[in-house]
Structures are given as structure tokens and as C-alpha cells.
N, C-alpha and C positions, 0 to 999 in steps of 0.2 A: 508471453502473455498468458499462456495456459496455467502457469504457476500462480498467477494472480487470482485464479479461481480455485485451483486444486488445493492450495495451502490453507486458505480460510475454511474450505469444506472439510479438510482433514483435521484441522484444529477443532472445529465444531463437533466432528464425529468422535474424536478422542477425549475431549474435555467437557463438552456440553451436549452429550448425547440425549440427555433428558429433555432438552429443548433445542434439538438439532436444527429444525427449520428456521426458527427465530434467530438462533445464533449465526447460522449461515447467512441469512439475509442481512443481518446487522453488520457482520464482518465484510460481506461483499459490498456494502455501501461505501467502504473505503475506496472502491474503484471510482467513485464520483470525483475524487480529487484530480483525476485525469481530465476533467473538464477544462482545467487551466491550459491544456494543450491548445485549445481553440483560440487562445489569445496570442499564441506564438505565430511568427511570420510564416514558418513552415510547420504545420500542425504536427507532423510526425517526421522526425529526422533520426534514422537508425544510428547515426554516428554522434548524436548529442546525448549527454547525460541529463536526465530529467531532474535529478536531485541537485538543488542549488540553482537551477535555471528557471523552472516554471514557478509561478506565484505560490501555489499550494504545496510545492515541493521545496520550499525555502528552508534553509538550515535552521532558522530561528523558530520555525513551526514544529520541528521534530520533537523538542521537549514538550510542547503542548500536546502532541499526539501521545507521547509516553504518559503524560499526566492523565489524559483521558482514559488510558488503559489501566491506570492504577485506581481510578474512582469506580466503585461498584456499579453505579447507575449508568456510566458511559463506557464501561470496560469493553464491551464487544465492539462498539464503534471504534474505540481507541485501538484495540487489537487489530482490527481491519486496516486502520491507517498505518500502524506500525509495521504490520506485515507488508503492506504495499510499499512503504518507503524502503524497507530492508530489501525486498525483491528488486526494486528500482536501483538501489545502491549496488547490489550484486551484479546487475546488468552493466552498470557503469564500470565496475571492477573488471568484468569480463571484457569490455571494450578496451580498457587500458592495457590489459595483459594480452590482448589480441587472441583470446581463446575462441574457438569455434565461431 
């Protein structure tokens, strides 16, 4: 979960330093898609992959998030969402490979 905060902050620092605070806040807004966990029977299941399970983590939404990242006016929000999905997917991969 720490990476869900650190990665957007690092991206804002390295690529959007001229507007660091705004970029950080907009990318961190990508954390709001985790509100869909509240709709699940068990809100947090450490053995469940979020990607493809929760409503806002659906596979069909991932291209929408990428599209948002490509449009200049929505780029930072889209980047936050894409970063969030990638980190969730990496967590799923870690679970499947039984790493730490």
C-alpha cells in the first residue's frame, strides 16, 4: 500500500516538479478507485486479486484509464489510475508466484 503513495509522489517529483503539489494530489486521487472495495463481501482479502474482481478494477476500464492518461487535460488523473492498476496487478502477480 505504501507504493500506492510513493510512486505517484515520485512521478510528480521527477516529471512535474514545476507543479509538484497539484500533480501529486491529482495522481493520488487514483486511490479513490479503492472505494469499490466497500461493495465486496469481504472488504479486504489479502489473498484476492483486486484487478478483475472489483467494479472499478475491471479489465474493460483499464483502456479507459490509459486513454485518460493520454489526454492532456486528464493526464494526471489517468496516470494515477494507471499507476494504481499496475501496482495492484503486480500485487496479484506476487500472490500467484508466492513471493514474500
